[in-house]
C-alpha positions in Angstrom: -3.8 -21.0 9.2 -3.9 -19.7 5.6 -3.6 -16.1 7.0 -0.4 -17.1 8.9 1.2 -18.0 5.6 0.0 -15.0 3.5 0.5 -12.1 6.1 4.4 -12.3 6.2 4.6 -12.4 2.4 2.4 -9.3 2.1 4.4 -7.5 4.8 7.6 -8.3 2.9 6.1 -7.0 -0.4 4.9 -3.8 1.2 8.3 -3.2 2.9 9.8 -3.3 -0.6 7.2 -0.9 -2.0 5.4 -3.5 -4.1 1.7 -4.3 -4.5 0.5 -7.3 -2.6 -1.8 -8.3 -5.5 0.2 -7.9 -8.7 3.7 -7.3 -7.4 4.3 -4.1 -9.4 6.1 -1.1 -7.9 3.9 1.3 -6.0 6.0 4.2 -7.2 4.4 3.7 -10.6 0.9 4.0 -9.1 -1.4 7.0 -9.2 -0.8 9.1 -6.2 -3.0 11.8 -4.7 -3.2 13.7 -1.4 -5.1 12.0 1.4 -7.2 13.5 4.2 -4.8 12.2 6.8 -1.8 14.4 7.5 1.5 13.2 6.1 -0.1 10.5 3.9 -0.6 10.0 0.2 -3.3 7.7 -1.3 -1.7 5.5 -4.0 -3.8 3.4 -6.4 -2.0 0.5 -8.1 -2.7 -0.5 -11.7 -4.7 -3.5 -10.4 -7.0 -1.3 -8.4 -5.7 -1.9 -4.8 -5.4 1.2 -2.7 -2.5 1.9 -0.4 -1.5 4.7 2.0 2.0 6.1 1.8 3.5 7.6 4.9 5.7 10.5 3.7 7.6 10.8 6.9 8.5 7.2 7.3 8.5 6.3 3.6 6.4 3.2 4.2 3.3 1.7 2.6 0.2 0.1 4.1 -3.2 -1.1 2.9 -5.9 1.6 3.1 -8.7 1.2 5.5 -12.4 1.4 4.3 -12.8 4.8 5.9 -9.8 6.1 3.9 -11.1 5.0 0.6 
C-alpha cells in the first residue's frame, strides 16, 4: 500500500527532472557517459544514480547492473 502512494510522486519528480530523494534538479548532477547507447549516468548530490536518455530527454533510476 505504501508503494502505491510513493510511486506516482517519484514518477512526477522524475518527469520534471528532479531527484526523488532530495528534490534538487538533476541537471546540476555529475554526468558521465554510460555503457548503454544514448544514455548518460547522472549522480545527484545526495548520491542517487539516474540514467538520462538523451534521445527522449527523460530520467529513470539506474539498475544495479548499470551502477
